[in-house]
N, CA, C and O atoms as CSV, one atom per row, in Angstrom:
chain,resi,resn,atom,element,x,y,z
A,1,MET,N,N,-9.908,4.429,-12.701
A,1,MET,CA,C,-10.712,4.697,-11.522
A,1,MET,C,C,-9.821,5.387,-10.482
A,1,MET,O,O,-8.692,4.960,-10.239
A,2,ASP,N,N,-10.333,6.436,-9.887
A,2,ASP,CA,C,-9.581,7.191,-8.895
A,2,ASP,C,C,-9.955,6.678,-7.505
A,2,ASP,O,O,-10.979,7.068,-6.944
A,3,ASN,N,N,-9.108,5.796,-6.955
A,3,ASN,CA,C,-9.420,5.184,-5.658
A,3,ASN,C,C,-8.499,5.691,-4.557
A,3,ASN,O,O,-8.252,4.989,-3.577
A,4,ARG,N,N,-7.986,6.924,-4.720
A,4,ARG,CA,C,-7.079,7.468,-3.719
A,4,ARG,C,C,-7.835,7.840,-2.448
A,4,ARG,O,O,-9.033,8.118,-2.488
A,5,ILE,N,N,-7.127,7.842,-1.319
A,5,ILE,CA,C,-7.730,8.167,-0.030
A,5,ILE,C,C,-7.067,9.425,0.523
A,5,ILE,O,O,-5.987,9.793,0.061
A,6,PRO,N,N,-7.683,10.098,1.502
A,6,PRO,CA,C,-7.074,11.306,2.077
A,6,PRO,C,C,-5.663,11.040,2.605
A,6,PRO,O,O,-5.357,9.940,3.064
A,7,ALA,N,N,-4.818,12.055,2.532
A,7,ALA,CA,C,-3.393,11.921,2.840
A,7,ALA,C,C,-3.114,11.353,4.225
A,7,ALA,O,O,-2.314,10.426,4.353
A,8,LEU,N,N,-3.748,11.882,5.260
A,8,LEU,CA,C,-3.476,11.409,6.613
A,8,LEU,C,C,-3.879,9.946,6.773
A,8,LEU,O,O,-3.145,9.162,7.375
A,9,GLN,N,N,-5.029,9.578,6.244
A,9,GLN,CA,C,-5.460,8.184,6.327
A,9,GLN,C,C,-4.493,7.274,5.577
A,9,GLN,O,O,-4.202,6.164,6.022
A,10,PHE,N,N,-3.996,7.752,4.435
A,10,PHE,CA,C,-3.050,6.950,3.668
A,10,PHE,C,C,-1.766,6.723,4.458
A,10,PHE,O,O,-1.247,5.608,4.495
A,11,VAL,N,N,-1.256,7.769,5.083
A,11,VAL,CA,C,-0.012,7.648,5.850
A,11,VAL,C,C,-0.192,6.650,6.996
A,11,VAL,O,O,0.666,5.793,7.210
A,12,LEU,N,N,-1.286,6.754,7.723
A,12,LEU,CA,C,-1.537,5.831,8.832
A,12,LEU,C,C,-1.674,4.393,8.331
A,12,LEU,O,O,-1.122,3.464,8.920
A,13,PHE,N,N,-2.410,4.226,7.243
A,13,PHE,CA,C,-2.612,2.898,6.672
A,13,PHE,C,C,-1.298,2.327,6.137
A,13,PHE,O,O,-0.997,1.154,6.358
A,14,ALA,N,N,-0.521,3.143,5.443
A,14,ALA,CA,C,0.748,2.677,4.872
A,14,ALA,C,C,1.730,2.279,5.968
A,14,ALA,O,O,2.441,1.283,5.831
A,15,GLU,N,N,1.774,3.050,7.057
A,15,GLU,CA,C,2.664,2.701,8.173
A,15,GLU,C,C,2.269,1.364,8.792
A,15,GLU,O,O,3.125,0.522,9.064
A,16,ALA,N,N,0.975,1.174,9.011
A,16,ALA,CA,C,0.502,-0.095,9.582
A,16,ALA,C,C,0.804,-1.251,8.634
A,16,ALA,O,O,1.234,-2.320,9.068
A,17,PHE,N,N,0.579,-1.037,7.345
A,17,PHE,CA,C,0.848,-2.091,6.374
A,17,PHE,C,C,2.330,-2.438,6.343
A,17,PHE,O,O,2.686,-3.614,6.271
A,18,GLN,N,N,3.199,-1.429,6.396
A,18,GLN,CA,C,4.632,-1.690,6.347
A,18,GLN,C,C,5.098,-2.524,7.542
A,18,GLN,O,O,5.984,-3.367,7.400
A,19,LYS,N,N,4.512,-2.297,8.707
A,19,LYS,CA,C,4.847,-3.120,9.877
A,19,LYS,C,C,4.434,-4.568,9.639
A,19,LYS,O,O,5.193,-5.496,9.918
A,20,PHE,N,N,3.225,-4.748,9.121
A,20,PHE,CA,C,2.744,-6.090,8.802
A,20,PHE,C,C,3.641,-6.748,7.747
A,20,PHE,O,O,4.050,-7.899,7.902
A,21,ALA,N,N,3.941,-6.009,6.677
A,21,ALA,CA,C,4.719,-6.559,5.576
A,21,ALA,C,C,6.124,-6.956,6.036
A,21,ALA,O,O,6.650,-7.983,5.608
A,22,ALA,N,N,6.729,-6.147,6.904
A,22,ALA,CA,C,8.061,-6.471,7.409
A,22,ALA,C,C,8.051,-7.784,8.188
A,22,ALA,O,O,8.936,-8.621,8.016
A,23,LEU,N,N,7.049,-7.958,9.040
A,23,LEU,CA,C,6.951,-9.209,9.792
A,23,LEU,C,C,6.651,-10.389,8.874
A,23,LEU,O,O,7.219,-11.470,9.030
A,24,ALA,N,N,5.764,-10.173,7.928
A,24,ALA,CA,C,5.410,-11.249,6.999
A,24,ALA,C,C,6.634,-11.693,6.206
A,24,ALA,O,O,6.859,-12.889,6.019
A,25,ARG,N,N,7.421,-10.731,5.744
A,25,ARG,CA,C,8.613,-11.079,4.972
A,25,ARG,C,C,9.663,-11.759,5.845
A,25,ARG,O,O,10.377,-12.651,5.386
A,26,GLN,N,N,9.753,-11.337,7.093
A,26,GLN,CA,C,10.719,-11.942,8.011
A,26,GLN,C,C,10.464,-13.437,8.155
A,26,GLN,O,O,11.408,-14.220,8.263
A,27,TYR,N,N,9.203,-13.834,8.158
A,27,TYR,CA,C,8.834,-15.241,8.332
A,27,TYR,C,C,8.418,-15.909,7.023
A,27,TYR,O,O,7.882,-17.017,7.031
A,28,HIS,N,N,8.667,-15.231,5.894
A,28,HIS,CA,C,8.333,-15.767,4.564
A,28,HIS,C,C,6.853,-16.155,4.488
A,28,HIS,O,O,6.500,-17.216,3.972
A,29,PHE,N,N,6.016,-15.293,5.002
A,29,PHE,CA,C,4.575,-15.522,5.082
A,29,PHE,C,C,3.901,-14.939,3.847
A,29,PHE,O,O,3.823,-13.719,3.706
A,30,TYR,N,N,3.414,-15.797,2.950
A,30,TYR,CA,C,2.694,-15.372,1.743
A,30,TYR,C,C,3.419,-14.239,1.022
A,30,TYR,O,O,2.844,-13.174,0.799
A,31,GLU,N,N,4.654,-14.462,0.664
A,31,GLU,CA,C,5.492,-13.404,0.094
A,31,GLU,C,C,4.911,-12.787,-1.179
A,31,GLU,O,O,4.926,-11.567,-1.341
A,32,ASP,N,N,4.403,-13.624,-2.077
A,32,ASP,CA,C,3.846,-13.096,-3.327
A,32,ASP,C,C,2.605,-12.237,-3.066
A,32,ASP,O,O,2.422,-11.184,-3.677
A,33,GLU,N,N,1.762,-12.707,-2.152
A,33,GLU,CA,C,0.548,-11.964,-1.839
A,33,GLU,C,C,0.860,-10.632,-1.154
A,33,GLU,O,O,0.189,-9.632,-1.406
A,34,VAL,N,N,1.868,-10.618,-0.297
A,34,VAL,CA,C,2.274,-9.378,0.374
A,34,VAL,C,C,2.757,-8.375,-0.674
A,34,VAL,O,O,2.450,-7.187,-0.574
A,35,ALA,N,N,3.494,-8.826,-1.656
A,35,ALA,CA,C,3.972,-7.942,-2.723
A,35,ALA,C,C,2.798,-7.362,-3.510
A,35,ALA,O,O,2.805,-6.181,-3.857
A,36,GLN,N,N,1.792,-8.189,-3.793
A,36,GLN,CA,C,0.601,-7.700,-4.499
A,36,GLN,C,C,-0.163,-6.688,-3.651
A,36,GLN,O,O,-0.637,-5.673,-4.161
A,37,MET,N,N,-0.280,-6.968,-2.356
A,37,MET,CA,C,-0.961,-6.031,-1.460
A,37,MET,C,C,-0.225,-4.702,-1.419
A,37,MET,O,O,-0.847,-3.640,-1.394
A,38,GLU,N,N,1.109,-4.762,-1.413
A,38,GLU,CA,C,1.904,-3.541,-1.354
A,38,GLU,C,C,1.655,-2.669,-2.587
A,38,GLU,O,O,1.519,-1.451,-2.475
A,39,LYS,N,N,1.596,-3.299,-3.758
A,39,LYS,CA,C,1.292,-2.551,-4.980
A,39,LYS,C,C,-0.085,-1.903,-4.882
A,39,LYS,O,O,-0.266,-0.747,-5.264
A,40,SER,N,N,-1.042,-2.650,-4.373
A,40,SER,CA,C,-2.407,-2.142,-4.230
A,40,SER,C,C,-2.466,-0.954,-3.272
A,40,SER,O,O,-3.169,0.023,-3.530
A,41,VAL,N,N,-1.728,-1.040,-2.171
A,41,VAL,CA,C,-1.707,0.060,-1.197
A,41,VAL,C,C,-1.187,1.324,-1.856
A,41,VAL,O,O,-1.759,2.398,-1.670
A,42,TYR,N,N,-0.118,1.213,-2.619
A,42,TYR,CA,C,0.475,2.408,-3.211
A,42,TYR,C,C,-0.325,2.939,-4.394
A,42,TYR,O,O,-0.129,4.086,-4.798
A,43,LYS,N,N,-1.214,2.138,-4.953
A,43,LYS,CA,C,-2.131,2.656,-5.974
A,43,LYS,C,C,-3.134,3.625,-5.357
A,43,LYS,O,O,-3.675,4.486,-6.051
A,44,MET,N,N,-3.385,3.489,-4.052
A,44,MET,CA,C,-4.328,4.363,-3.358
A,44,MET,C,C,-3.697,5.678,-2.920
A,44,MET,O,O,-4.383,6.528,-2.352
A,45,SER,N,N,-2.432,5.858,-3.166
A,45,SER,CA,C,-1.703,7.028,-2.685
A,45,SER,C,C,-2.302,8.340,-3.191
A,45,SER,O,O,-2.532,8.497,-4.390
A,46,PRO,N,N,-2.551,9.274,-2.286
A,46,PRO,CA,C,-3.059,10.581,-2.711
A,46,PRO,C,C,-1.947,11.451,-3.300
A,46,PRO,O,O,-2.217,12.550,-3.783
A,47,TYR,N,N,-0.720,10.979,-3.265
A,47,TYR,CA,C,0.408,11.742,-3.753
A,47,TYR,C,C,0.697,11.493,-5.236
A,47,TYR,O,O,1.647,12.046,-5.789
A,48,GLN,N,N,-0.117,10.667,-5.869
A,48,GLN,CA,C,0.024,10.433,-7.302
A,48,GLN,C,C,-0.664,11.552,-8.071
A,48,GLN,O,O,-1.601,12.181,-7.580
A,49,ARG,N,N,-0.187,11.784,-9.265
A,49,ARG,CA,C,-0.885,12.733,-10.136
A,49,ARG,C,C,-2.114,12.044,-10.702
A,49,ARG,O,O,-2.095,10.836,-10.936
A,50,LYS,N,N,-3.173,12.794,-10.921
A,50,LYS,CA,C,-4.420,12.190,-11.416
A,50,LYS,C,C,-4.213,11.454,-12.729
A,50,LYS,O,O,-4.832,10.412,-12.944
A,51,GLU,N,N,-3.360,11.965,-13.616
A,51,GLU,CA,C,-3.162,11.296,-14.905
A,51,GLU,C,C,-2.395,9.980,-14.750
A,51,GLU,O,O,-2.396,9.165,-15.672
A,52,ASP,N,N,-1.745,9.754,-13.612
A,52,ASP,CA,C,-1.040,8.502,-13.352
A,52,ASP,C,C,-1.971,7.417,-12.825
A,52,ASP,O,O,-1.626,6.236,-12.866
A,53,VAL,N,N,-3.138,7.798,-12.333
A,53,VAL,CA,C,-4.078,6.856,-11.738
A,53,VAL,C,C,-4.903,6.226,-12.848
A,53,VAL,O,O,-5.473,6.921,-13.690
A,54,LYS,N,N,-4.957,4.875,-12.835
A,54,LYS,CA,C,-5.714,4.165,-13.880
A,54,LYS,C,C,-6.955,3.559,-13.298
A,54,LYS,O,O,-7.726,2.921,-14.015
């Protein structure tokens, strides 16, 4: 399934997520879940090749 989002929206979303993830990791807040969310965010990247998207 191709669930990528437009480039500008992805950059804004990824920056916001990284700020959240940094704070969450600093306080050991749901570390495993943050790692799963991070993988999910990067699956949406418009910078992937279409054949890499599953």
